[in-house]
C-alpha positions as CSV (number, residue, x, y, z in Angstrom):
1,X,75.8,44.4,-178.6
2,X,79.9,45.0,-179.3
3,X,79.1,48.3,-181.1
4,X,77.4,49.5,-178.6
5,X,80.2,48.9,-176.1
6,X,82.5,50.4,-178.6
7,X,80.4,53.2,-179.2
8,X,80.2,54.2,-175.2
9,X,84.0,53.5,-174.7
10,X,84.7,55.8,-177.2
11,X,82.1,58.5,-176.0
12,X,83.9,57.7,-172.3
13,X,87.2,58.5,-173.8
14,X,86.0,61.6,-175.5
15,X,84.3,63.0,-172.2
16,X,87.9,62.2,-170.6
17,X,90.0,63.7,-173.1
18,X,87.7,66.8,-173.3
19,X,88.1,67.1,-169.6
20,X,91.7,67.0,-170.1
21,X,91.8,69.7,-173.0
22,X,89.7,71.8,-170.6
23,X,92.7,72.0,-168.0
24,X,95.1,73.0,-171.1
25,X,92.6,75.2,-173.2
26,X,94.8,78.3,-172.9
27,X,97.6,76.3,-174.9
28,X,94.6,74.6,-177.3
29,X,93.4,78.3,-177.8
30,X,97.3,79.8,-179.4
31,X,97.9,76.6,-181.1
32,X,94.6,75.8,-182.8
33,X,91.9,78.7,-182.5
34,X,88.4,78.2,-184.2
35,X,88.1,79.3,-187.8
36,X,85.4,82.3,-186.4
37,X,86.3,84.2,-189.8
38,X,84.3,81.9,-191.4
39,X,81.1,83.2,-189.9
40,X,81.6,87.1,-191.1
41,X,80.3,86.3,-194.6
42,X,76.7,87.0,-195.1
43,X,74.2,88.0,-197.9
44,X,74.6,91.5,-198.9
45,X,71.2,93.4,-197.9
46,X,69.6,96.6,-199.4
47,X,67.2,98.1,-196.7
48,X,64.9,100.8,-196.9
49,X,65.0,104.0,-194.8
50,X,63.4,101.8,-191.9
51,X,65.8,99.3,-192.0
52,X,63.2,97.0,-193.6
53,X,64.9,94.5,-196.4
54,X,64.3,95.7,-200.1
55,X,66.2,93.0,-201.5
56,X,69.0,90.5,-200.7
57,X,72.0,89.0,-202.7
58,X,73.1,85.4,-202.4
59,X,76.7,84.8,-200.9
60,X,79.5,84.2,-203.3
61,X,79.1,80.4,-202.9
62,X,75.1,80.9,-203.5
63,X,73.6,80.7,-200.0
64,X,71.0,83.0,-198.6
65,X,72.4,83.9,-195.3
66,X,71.3,86.6,-193.5
67,X,72.9,88.2,-190.8
68,X,70.3,87.4,-188.0
69,X,70.4,89.1,-184.0
70,X,68.2,87.9,-181.2
71,X,66.4,91.3,-181.5
72,X,65.8,90.2,-185.0
73,X,63.7,87.0,-184.2
74,X,60.6,86.6,-181.8
75,X,61.5,86.1,-178.4
76,X,59.1,83.4,-178.1
77,X,61.0,81.4,-180.7
78,X,64.3,81.9,-178.9
79,X,63.0,80.4,-175.6
80,X,61.5,77.4,-177.6
81,X,64.9,76.7,-179.5
82,X,66.7,76.6,-175.8
83,X,63.8,74.5,-174.2
84,X,64.4,72.0,-177.1
85,X,67.8,71.6,-177.9
86,X,69.6,72.9,-174.8
87,X,68.1,73.6,-171.7
88,X,71.1,74.5,-170.1
89,X,72.5,76.7,-172.3
90,X,72.6,79.8,-170.1
91,X,74.5,78.2,-167.5
92,X,77.0,75.5,-169.4
93,X,80.5,76.3,-170.5
94,X,79.6,74.5,-173.8
95,X,79.7,71.2,-172.8
96,X,76.5,69.9,-171.0
97,X,77.7,66.4,-168.9
98,X,74.3,65.8,-167.7
99,X,72.9,65.8,-171.4
100,X,76.3,63.4,-172.1
101,X,75.8,61.1,-169.4
102,X,72.1,60.6,-170.3
103,X,73.0,60.3,-174.2
104,X,75.3,57.5,-173.0
105,X,73.3,55.7,-170.8
106,X,70.1,55.7,-173.1
107,X,72.3,54.3,-175.6
108,X,73.4,51.4,-173.5
109,X,70.2,50.8,-172.4
110,X,68.5,50.7,-175.6
111,X,71.0,49.9,-178.5
112,X,70.4,53.0,-180.6
113,X,70.8,56.8,-179.8
114,X,67.4,58.0,-178.4
115,X,68.5,61.4,-177.4
116,X,71.5,63.9,-178.8
117,X,73.6,65.6,-176.1
118,X,75.1,68.4,-178.9
119,X,74.8,71.8,-176.8
120,X,74.0,75.0,-179.0
121,X,77.4,75.7,-179.1
122,X,78.6,72.5,-180.5
123,X,76.2,72.7,-183.0
124,X,77.7,76.2,-183.8
125,X,81.2,74.7,-184.0
126,X,79.9,71.9,-186.6
127,X,78.4,74.9,-188.7
128,X,81.5,77.0,-188.8
129,X,83.8,73.8,-189.3
130,X,81.6,71.0,-191.0
131,X,82.8,67.4,-191.0
132,X,82.0,64.9,-193.9
133,X,82.1,61.9,-191.4
134,X,80.7,61.1,-188.1
135,X,83.4,59.8,-185.8
136,X,84.9,59.8,-182.3
137,X,87.2,62.3,-183.4
138,X,85.2,64.4,-184.9
139,X,83.1,64.7,-182.1
140,X,85.7,65.1,-180.0
141,X,86.9,68.3,-182.0
142,X,83.4,69.4,-181.7
143,X,83.5,69.6,-178.1
144,X,86.7,71.3,-178.2
145,X,85.3,74.0,-180.3
146,X,82.3,74.7,-178.5
147,X,84.7,74.9,-175.2
148,X,86.7,77.6,-177.5
149,X,83.6,79.8,-178.5
150,X,82.1,80.0,-175.1
151,X,85.5,81.3,-174.2
152,X,85.7,83.6,-176.8
153,X,81.9,84.8,-177.5
154,X,79.1,85.5,-175.1
155,X,76.1,83.5,-175.4
156,X,74.2,86.2,-177.3
157,X,76.9,85.9,-179.7
158,X,77.0,82.2,-180.0
159,X,72.9,82.6,-180.4
160,X,73.2,84.9,-183.1
161,X,76.0,82.5,-185.2
162,X,73.2,80.0,-184.7
163,X,70.3,81.9,-185.7
164,X,72.6,83.1,-189.0
165,X,74.3,80.0,-190.0
166,X,71.6,77.1,-189.1
167,X,70.7,75.3,-192.3
168,X,67.0,75.2,-193.5
169,X,67.1,73.3,-196.9
170,X,68.4,74.1,-200.3
171,X,70.7,77.0,-200.3
172,X,68.6,78.8,-196.8
173,X,70.7,79.5,-193.9
174,X,69.4,81.2,-190.5
175,X,66.3,81.8,-189.2
176,X,65.6,85.1,-190.9
177,X,66.4,83.6,-194.4
178,X,63.9,80.5,-193.6
179,X,61.1,82.7,-192.5
180,X,61.1,85.0,-195.3
181,X,61.4,81.9,-198.0
182,X,58.3,79.8,-195.7
183,X,56.4,82.4,-194.5
184,X,56.8,85.6,-196.3
185,X,57.9,87.6,-193.6
186,X,60.4,88.4,-191.1
187,X,61.2,86.2,-188.1
188,X,60.1,89.0,-185.3
189,X,56.5,87.8,-184.7
190,X,56.0,84.2,-185.5
191,X,53.1,82.1,-184.4
192,X,53.6,79.0,-182.2
193,X,53.2,76.6,-185.2
194,X,55.9,78.8,-186.9
195,X,58.6,79.2,-184.6
196,X,58.2,75.3,-184.0
197,X,59.0,74.4,-187.8
198,X,61.7,76.7,-187.4
199,X,63.2,74.9,-184.2
200,X,62.8,71.5,-186.2
201,X,64.2,72.1,-189.6
202,X,67.9,72.3,-188.9
203,X,68.1,69.0,-187.3
204,X,67.4,67.3,-190.9
205,X,67.2,70.4,-193.5
206,X,66.8,68.3,-196.5
207,X,64.5,65.7,-194.9
208,X,62.2,68.1,-193.7
209,X,61.6,70.7,-196.2
210,X,58.0,71.5,-196.0
211,X,58.0,72.4,-199.7
212,X,59.4,68.9,-200.5
213,X,58.5,66.7,-197.5
214,X,55.6,67.8,-196.1
215,X,54.8,64.8,-193.7
216,X,57.9,64.9,-192.3
217,X,58.1,68.5,-191.8
218,X,54.7,68.0,-189.8
219,X,56.1,65.3,-188.1
220,X,59.3,67.3,-186.8
221,X,56.9,69.9,-185.9
222,X,55.0,67.8,-183.7
223,X,58.1,66.7,-182.1
224,X,59.2,69.8,-181.1
225,X,55.6,70.8,-179.7
226,X,54.9,67.8,-177.7
227,X,58.6,67.9,-175.9
228,X,57.8,68.5,-172.1
229,X,60.1,71.6,-172.1
230,X,58.0,73.5,-174.8
231,X,54.9,72.5,-173.5
232,X,55.6,73.9,-169.9
233,X,57.1,77.0,-171.9
234,X,53.9,77.4,-173.8
235,X,51.3,76.6,-171.5
236,X,48.1,74.8,-171.6
237,X,46.5,73.7,-174.8
238,X,48.9,76.2,-176.9
239,X,50.9,73.2,-178.5
240,X,48.0,70.9,-179.4
241,X,46.3,74.2,-180.9
242,X,49.5,75.2,-183.0
243,X,49.9,71.2,-184.0
244,X,46.7,72.1,-186.0
245,X,47.7,74.8,-188.1
246,X,48.6,74.3,-191.8
247,X,52.5,74.0,-192.9
248,X,53.8,75.9,-196.3
249,X,53.8,73.8,-199.1
250,X,56.0,76.2,-201.4
251,X,59.1,78.4,-201.0
252,X,58.9,81.8,-201.8
253,X,61.2,84.3,-203.2
254,X,63.4,86.6,-201.0
255,X,62.3,90.4,-201.5
256,X,63.4,91.8,-205.0
257,X,62.6,95.2,-204.5
258,X,64.0,98.5,-206.1
259,X,66.3,96.1,-208.8
260,X,68.1,99.2,-210.4
261,X,68.8,101.0,-207.2
262,X,70.1,97.8,-205.6
263,X,72.6,97.1,-208.4
264,X,73.8,100.6,-208.7
265,X,74.4,100.3,-204.7
266,X,76.2,97.3,-205.1
267,X,78.5,98.8,-207.8
268,X,79.1,101.7,-205.4
269,X,80.4,99.5,-202.8
270,X,81.0,96.3,-203.5
271,X,82.1,94.5,-200.4
272,X,79.8,96.4,-198.0
273,X,77.1,94.1,-196.4
274,X,74.7,96.3,-195.8
275,X,73.1,99.3,-198.0
276,X,70.9,101.8,-197.0
277,X,68.8,103.9,-199.1
278,X,65.9,106.5,-199.0
279,X,63.0,104.2,-200.1
280,X,60.0,103.1,-197.9
281,X,59.4,99.4,-198.7
282,X,55.7,100.0,-198.3
283,X,55.8,102.9,-201.2
284,X,58.0,100.8,-203.0
285,X,55.9,97.7,-203.2
286,X,52.8,99.8,-204.4
287,X,54.8,101.3,-207.2
288,X,55.9,98.2,-208.4
289,X,52.9,96.7,-208.4
290,X,51.2,99.5,-210.3
291,X,54.2,98.9,-212.8
292,X,53.7,95.4,-213.3
293,X,50.1,95.8,-214.1
294,X,50.4,98.7,-216.4
295,X,53.1,96.8,-218.4
296,X,50.4,94.0,-219.4
297,X,48.3,96.9,-221.0
298,X,51.6,98.4,-222.8
299,X,52.5,97.0,-226.5
300,X,55.8,95.4,-226.8
301,X,59.1,97.3,-226.1
302,X,57.7,100.0,-224.3
303,X,58.6,100.3,-220.7
304,X,57.9,102.5,-218.0
305,X,59.7,104.3,-215.0
306,X,58.6,106.1,-211.5
307,X,60.0,108.3,-209.1
308,X,58.6,109.6,-205.8
309,X,59.9,111.8,-203.6
310,X,59.0,113.7,-200.1
311,X,59.4,117.5,-201.1
312,X,59.7,118.0,-197.1
313,X,62.9,116.0,-197.2
314,X,63.9,115.8,-200.8
315,X,64.0,111.8,-200.2
316,X,63.2,109.6,-202.8
317,X,60.9,107.4,-201.1
318,X,59.7,105.2,-204.1
319,X,61.8,104.4,-207.4
320,X,61.1,102.2,-210.4
321,X,63.8,102.0,-213.5
322,X,61.7,99.8,-215.8
323,X,58.8,97.9,-216.2
324,X,60.6,94.7,-215.6
325,X,64.0,94.4,-215.0
326,X,64.1,90.8,-216.3
327,X,62.0,91.5,-219.3
328,X,64.8,91.6,-221.9
329,X,61.7,92.6,-224.7
330,X,61.4,96.0,-223.2
331,X,65.3,96.5,-222.0
332,X,64.3,96.3,-218.4
333,X,67.8,96.4,-217.3
334,X,68.0,100.0,-218.2
335,X,67.2,102.0,-215.4
336,X,65.1,104.7,-217.4
337,X,64.6,107.1,-214.3
338,X,68.2,108.5,-215.0
339,X,68.0,108.7,-219.1
340,X,67.7,112.2,-220.9
341,X,64.5,112.5,-223.1
342,X,62.4,115.1,-224.3
343,X,60.2,116.4,-221.9
344,X,57.3,117.5,-223.7
345,X,55.2,120.1,-222.2
346,X,55.7,119.4,-218.8
347,X,57.9,122.3,-218.3
348,X,55.4,124.6,-219.2
349,X,54.3,125.4,-215.2
350,X,57.7,126.8,-215.0
351,X,57.3,129.2,-217.7
352,X,53.7,130.4,-216.5
353,X,55.5,130.9,-213.0
354,X,58.0,133.2,-214.4
355,X,55.2,135.2,-216.2
356,X,53.1,135.2,-212.7
357,X,56.5,136.2,-210.9
358,X,57.0,139.1,-213.0
359,X,53.5,140.2,-213.3
360,X,53.3,139.8,-216.8
361,X,49.6,138.0,-216.6
362,X,47.1,136.8,-214.0
363,X,45.1,133.5,-214.0
364,X,42.1,135.7,-216.2
365,X,44.4,137.5,-218.4
366,X,43.2,136.9,-222.0
367,X,46.2,135.5,-224.3
368,X,45.9,134.4,-228.1
369,X,45.8,131.1,-229.0
370,X,46.2,131.6,-232.9
371,X,49.1,130.5,-235.1
372,X,52.2,132.7,-234.8
373,X,55.6,132.8,-236.3
374,X,58.5,133.7,-233.7
375,X,61.2,134.5,-236.1
376,X,60.7,131.4,-238.3
377,X,59.8,129.2,-235.1
378,X,56.0,128.1,-235.6
379,X,54.6,126.1,-232.8
380,X,51.4,124.2,-233.3
381,X,49.2,123.0,-230.9
382,X,49.0,118.7,-230.0
383,X,45.5,118.4,-232.0
384,X,46.8,120.7,-234.6
385,X,43.8,122.9,-233.8
386,X,43.5,126.6,-232.2
387,X,41.4,128.0,-229.4
388,X,41.7,131.7,-230.2
389,X,41.3,133.8,-227.1
390,X,41.7,132.1,-224.0
391,X,42.6,132.8,-220.7
392,X,45.8,132.2,-219.1
393,X,44.3,129.4,-216.8
394,X,42.7,127.4,-219.8
395,X,45.9,128.0,-221.7
396,X,47.8,125.9,-219.2
397,X,45.2,123.2,-218.5
398,X,44.7,122.7,-222.0
399,X,48.5,122.6,-222.6
400,X,48.0,125.2,-225.4
401,X,51.8,125.2,-227.4
402,X,51.3,128.6,-228.7
403,X,50.5,130.9,-225.8
404,X,53.2,129.0,-223.6
405,X,55.8,130.1,-226.7
406,X,54.2,133.2,-226.3
407,X,54.9,133.7,-222.4
408,X,58.3,132.1,-223.0
409,X,59.6,134.7,-225.4
410,X,58.5,137.3,-222.8
411,X,60.1,135.8,-219.9
412,X,63.2,134.7,-221.9
413,X,64.5,131.1,-222.8
414,X,67.7,131.6,-220.7
415,X,66.0,133.2,-217.5
416,X,64.0,129.6,-217.4
417,X,67.0,127.9,-217.6
418,X,68.9,130.1,-215.1
419,X,66.0,129.2,-212.9
420,X,66.3,125.7,-213.1
421,X,69.9,126.0,-212.0
422,X,68.6,127.2,-208.6
423,X,66.9,123.8,-208.0
424,X,70.4,122.3,-209.8
425,X,68.5,121.1,-212.4
426,X,70.5,121.2,-216.0
427,X,68.4,120.1,-219.0
428,X,71.1,119.2,-221.6
429,X,70.5,121.4,-224.7
430,X,71.2,120.2,-228.6
431,X,75.0,120.5,-229.3
432,X,76.4,124.1,-230.0
433,X,72.6,125.7,-229.2
434,X,71.7,128.6,-227.1
435,X,68.5,128.2,-225.1
436,X,65.3,128.8,-227.4
437,X,61.7,129.0,-227.8
438,X,61.9,125.4,-228.2
439,X,62.7,124.2,-224.9
440,X,58.9,125.0,-223.8
441,X,57.6,122.4,-226.0
442,X,60.3,119.9,-225.3
443,X,63.4,120.8,-227.0
444,X,65.8,119.9,-224.2
445,X,66.7,116.9,-222.6
446,X,66.2,115.7,-219.0
447,X,65.6,113.0,-216.6
448,X,62.8,111.9,-215.1
449,X,64.8,112.3,-211.4
450,X,65.5,116.0,-212.5
451,X,62.1,116.8,-213.7
452,X,60.9,115.5,-210.2
453,X,63.2,117.5,-208.5
454,X,62.1,120.2,-210.1
455,X,58.6,119.8,-209.7
456,X,59.5,119.3,-205.8
457,X,60.0,123.3,-205.7
458,X,56.6,123.7,-207.0
459,X,55.0,121.4,-204.1
460,X,57.4,123.2,-201.5
461,X,56.3,126.6,-201.9
462,X,59.1,127.5,-204.4
463,X,61.9,126.3,-202.3
464,X,64.0,123.7,-204.1
465,X,65.1,120.6,-202.6
466,X,67.7,118.2,-203.9
467,X,66.1,114.6,-204.0
468,X,69.9,112.7,-204.0
469,X,70.0,109.4,-205.8
470,X,68.4,107.6,-202.9
471,X,71.6,105.8,-202.1
472,X,74.5,108.0,-201.3
473,X,73.8,111.5,-202.2
474,X,71.9,112.9,-198.9
475,X,68.5,114.9,-199.7
476,X,68.3,118.3,-198.2
477,X,67.0,122.0,-198.9
478,X,69.0,123.8,-201.7
479,X,70.0,127.3,-200.3
480,X,69.7,130.4,-202.0
481,X,66.6,132.0,-203.8
482,X,63.8,130.1,-204.5
483,X,63.1,128.7,-207.8
484,X,59.9,130.9,-208.1
485,X,58.3,133.0,-205.4
486,X,55.5,131.7,-203.4
487,X,52.7,133.8,-205.3
488,X,53.6,132.5,-208.7
489,X,53.9,129.0,-207.4
490,X,50.5,129.2,-205.8
491,X,49.0,130.6,-209.0
492,X,50.6,127.3,-210.9
493,X,49.5,124.5,-208.3
494,X,46.1,126.4,-208.3
495,X,45.5,125.8,-212.1
496,X,46.9,122.3,-212.4
497,X,45.2,121.1,-209.4
498,X,42.1,122.0,-211.2
499,X,42.8,119.6,-214.4
500,X,40.4,116.7,-214.8
501,X,41.8,113.5,-213.9
502,X,42.1,111.0,-217.2
503,X,39.0,109.0,-218.0
504,X,38.5,106.1,-215.3
505,X,40.8,108.1,-212.7
506,X,39.1,109.7,-209.6
507,X,40.0,112.8,-208.5
508,X,42.9,112.7,-205.7
509,X,43.6,116.2,-204.8
510,X,46.7,116.6,-206.6
511,X,48.1,119.3,-209.0
512,X,49.5,117.4,-212.4
513,X,50.8,118.1,-215.9
514,X,51.5,115.7,-218.6
515,X,53.5,116.3,-221.6
516,X,54.3,114.2,-224.8
517,X,57.5,114.4,-226.8
518,X,57.8,115.2,-230.7
519,X,57.5,112.1,-232.6
520,X,55.3,110.3,-229.9
521,X,58.7,108.6,-228.5
522,X,57.9,109.8,-224.6
523,X,54.9,110.0,-222.6
524,X,55.0,112.1,-219.3
525,X,52.8,112.9,-216.0
526,X,54.2,114.5,-213.3
527,X,51.7,115.2,-209.9
528,X,52.0,116.5,-206.7
529,X,50.3,117.3,-203.3
530,X,51.3,119.0,-200.3
531,X,54.1,116.4,-199.1
532,X,54.9,114.0,-202.5
533,X,55.7,114.5,-206.0
534,X,55.3,111.8,-208.5
535,X,56.5,111.5,-211.9
536,X,55.9,108.9,-214.7
537,X,57.7,108.4,-218.0
538,X,56.2,105.6,-220.7
539,X,58.1,105.2,-224.0
540,X,60.8,102.8,-225.4
541,X,64.1,102.7,-224.1
542,X,65.5,102.8,-227.5
543,X,64.0,105.9,-228.3
544,X,61.6,104.9,-231.0
545,X,58.1,106.3,-231.6
546,X,55.3,104.9,-230.5
547,X,52.1,105.8,-232.5
548,X,49.3,106.5,-230.1
549,X,51.1,107.4,-226.6
550,X,50.6,110.6,-225.2
551,X,50.9,111.8,-221.7
552,X,47.1,112.5,-220.5
553,X,46.2,109.1,-222.1
554,X,48.9,106.8,-221.4
555,X,51.2,108.3,-218.4
556,X,48.5,110.2,-216.3
557,X,46.3,107.0,-215.6
558,X,49.3,105.5,-214.2
559,X,50.6,108.7,-212.2
560,X,46.9,108.4,-210.5
561,X,47.1,104.7,-209.5
562,X,50.6,105.0,-208.2
563,X,49.7,107.6,-206.1
564,X,46.5,105.7,-204.9
565,X,48.5,102.4,-204.7
566,X,51.3,104.0,-202.7
567,X,49.6,104.2,-199.6
568,X,50.5,107.6,-198.7
569,X,47.6,109.9,-197.4
570,X,47.3,113.1,-199.8
571,X,48.2,116.2,-198.0
572,X,46.2,119.3,-198.9
573,X,48.0,121.5,-201.2
574,X,49.8,124.5,-199.3
575,X,47.0,127.8,-198.8
576,X,47.5,130.8,-200.7
577,X,50.3,133.0,-199.3
578,X,50.0,136.4,-198.7
579,X,49.1,138.5,-201.8
580,X,48.4,135.7,-203.9
581,X,44.5,135.5,-205.0
582,X,42.6,134.6,-208.2
583,X,41.0,137.9,-209.6
584,X,37.9,137.9,-212.2
585,X,38.8,139.1,-215.6
586,X,37.0,142.5,-214.7
587,X,39.0,143.2,-211.6
588,X,42.4,143.1,-213.5
589,X,44.3,146.2,-214.1
590,X,44.0,147.3,-217.6
591,X,47.5,146.1,-218.4
592,X,46.9,142.7,-217.1
593,X,43.6,142.1,-218.8
594,X,45.0,141.1,-222.4
595,X,48.7,139.7,-223.0
596,X,49.6,140.5,-226.3
597,X,53.2,141.1,-228.3
598,X,54.0,143.0,-231.5
599,X,55.7,141.6,-234.5
600,X,58.8,142.7,-233.0
601,X,58.1,140.9,-229.8
602,X,57.7,143.8,-227.8
603,X,54.8,143.5,-225.0
604,X,51.9,145.3,-226.0
605,X,51.7,148.4,-228.7
606,X,53.6,151.6,-228.2
607,X,57.1,152.2,-229.4
608,X,57.4,155.7,-228.8
609,X,57.9,155.8,-225.2
610,X,60.9,153.9,-224.0
611,X,59.9,150.7,-222.0
612,X,59.5,151.2,-218.2
613,X,63.0,150.9,-216.1
614,X,63.1,150.5,-212.3
615,X,66.0,153.0,-211.3
616,X,65.5,152.0,-207.5
617,X,66.4,150.0,-205.8
618,X,68.5,148.5,-208.3
619,X,68.8,144.5,-209.1
620,X,70.0,142.4,-206.3
621,X,70.2,145.4,-203.8
622,X,70.3,144.6,-199.9
623,X,68.0,147.6,-198.3
624,X,68.2,147.8,-194.6
625,X,64.4,148.9,-193.5
626,X,64.7,147.6,-190.2
627,X,62.9,144.4,-190.6
628,X,65.0,143.2,-187.5
629,X,63.7,145.4,-185.4
630,X,59.8,144.8,-186.3
631,X,58.7,148.3,-187.3
632,X,59.8,148.4,-191.0
633,X,59.9,151.7,-192.9
634,X,58.6,152.1,-196.3
635,X,60.9,151.5,-199.4
636,X,60.3,154.8,-201.9
637,X,60.4,153.1,-205.8
638,X,61.6,155.1,-208.6
639,X,61.1,154.5,-212.5
640,X,61.9,156.0,-215.5
641,X,60.3,155.7,-219.2
642,X,57.3,153.8,-220.1
643,X,53.8,155.3,-220.5
644,X,51.5,156.2,-217.5
645,X,49.5,155.1,-215.4
646,X,51.7,152.8,-213.6
647,X,50.7,149.2,-212.0
648,X,53.2,148.3,-209.3
649,X,53.2,144.7,-207.7
650,X,55.5,143.3,-205.2
651,X,55.9,139.6,-205.5
652,X,52.9,139.5,-207.5
653,X,50.5,141.4,-205.2
654,X,49.6,144.7,-206.5
655,X,50.0,147.9,-204.6
656,X,47.3,150.7,-204.0
657,X,45.7,151.7,-206.8
658,X,47.4,153.0,-210.3
659,X,49.2,155.6,-210.1
660,X,50.5,158.4,-212.9
661,X,53.7,159.5,-210.5
662,X,57.1,157.7,-211.1
663,X,57.8,157.1,-207.6
664,X,55.9,155.2,-205.2
665,X,56.1,153.4,-201.5
666,X,56.2,150.2,-200.8
667,X,56.2,148.2,-197.2
668,X,57.2,144.9,-197.2
669,X,55.7,142.3,-194.6
670,X,59.1,141.3,-193.7
671,X,62.9,140.0,-194.4
672,X,63.7,138.1,-197.4
673,X,63.7,138.4,-201.1
674,X,61.3,140.1,-202.6
675,X,60.3,141.0,-206.5
676,X,58.9,144.2,-207.5
677,X,57.7,144.8,-210.9
678,X,56.2,147.7,-212.7
679,X,53.6,147.8,-215.7
680,X,53.1,150.5,-217.8
681,X,49.9,151.6,-219.7
682,X,51.2,149.6,-222.6
683,X,51.9,146.4,-220.9
684,X,55.5,146.4,-221.0
685,X,57.0,145.7,-217.4
686,X,60.3,146.0,-215.7
687,X,61.5,143.5,-212.3
688,X,63.8,143.7,-209.7
689,X,64.8,141.3,-206.9
690,X,65.9,142.8,-203.9
691,X,66.7,141.5,-200.3
692,X,64.9,143.5,-197.1
693,X,67.1,143.8,-194.0
């Protein structure tokens, strides 16, 4: 009885003292302000392009404290919280005199604490300035702090402090962290049962943890649901139905996607609280699931990496740096999307694209796949066999090495490297070496990210795009000339879209190419549809050989599975542009029916006449043909040398009939860059690039 009266007297004294302090609160504020600076420490968050949480990092003291606003939580949860904890929250100034009076009366009447008098403002005061002991002085300080907080902050801000700092057991703080850990979802849409549990836990976070004290959590949730104010809020029967819902019995890991990208973001800005990326969480989830499943089928020490980009914007929408970030046996901490490796045959489509662009070949042009010696360089096919005469289409689909080197010898390795620069892709050559024929078979170093950026141009009608790094560098189109002309790009994509999928995979409507580096060190597969490009690499991070891995057998199945699990709908490849058509071999001009080279490396057979040379228009000329007015005048074409008859092509499309004259006329379709090519009877070609105005 004495104890009860002492507490009542102490409470009364506290009320009187608090009332006195209200009068002199301005002076108290200046002399003894609340430590609100402590409320600005949150868990760093890495977000996707839509603001969805990809990964969170604990605070320096090891807490999961995710900044939470009232818009981040279910409105019904907020109403239940106020109804249960502080019904007059919107009207009082930090202290609820009616609640204090009720609590004191119940204490005197019952001899024990029946209900608390703490407002949400007082609870926030306790959260930002915790006290180890419960005493009259501690309660008095809490009252004062509540008044000070109310003077400084809006009701909305006070609610957000509670939502961010309320304890939920262990190292969980705030409604978002609790919802993610117990329900596996953001608290934007909570069931009644879930909302009631989140209301109940902060009152005794350790004693009511559902993963440790299930019965206590259930009783506490029911107490919330049965509170009359909550029942009135929910409506008839809703509380009873919610009381029957199951309670989670285990704590889940908070989202931990895009480990390598998240670490890179933290290194760039260590003190930032929020990091926006270009990733899409749903796509990232699908790619990581495929990576985990694929890793179980790969031998020890083998890792894999994936990059997926949206070619319409250049944004990286999914990125997996390794099979498992925490798998030390696979060196999982190494981000293999940024490591230079040999690309194998994955650069071949660009060689063929240049050959199409220059009018050297068409899809049905016959090309030899036989042993050849290119000044001491003797390429061999992957299976060490040769197909003899094949069409260019077959040569690319079968990834035959000798035909690719023949075409690279014709278009020039340096020209290929220059084209990559248009896409801001810079393959690395061996030290002190100039571009040579070996680059067509993987004799350079390139990163998976850069390879995806190069292929993005193939999916984007030849227009190169900058994919950025997913964090800071912004994706965008690359201004300037295209990587390849649209007609050439269409021919390449048309061929690659008809390559059979790997065994066990279904057709998806994508174009793709595989590659295997020398010594079985890298397996690659890159595919694209009309919107997305996805690249896959498999190998050992230490560059060790992996006997048996190959692009088609190892990387391609992962590519097809990842495209399927990414959740993106397949977008049809772009239709054929003007002038792009697949002609039968019999319909090709004579000079394109067969591609051959002499021992000296000259295209076709005659050395008596000089090679053809276009003398007008000159390379790089800007010619005004009235394109802006809509009435385009024809352009006169002139050449020297070569053996007649001549075949002229504009952007890969033949002009009229074969002519024996050394002049011709061409009327362009519109303004912009165009490539003009002439091929003589010996199969020799010359090209210039002009800009029509």
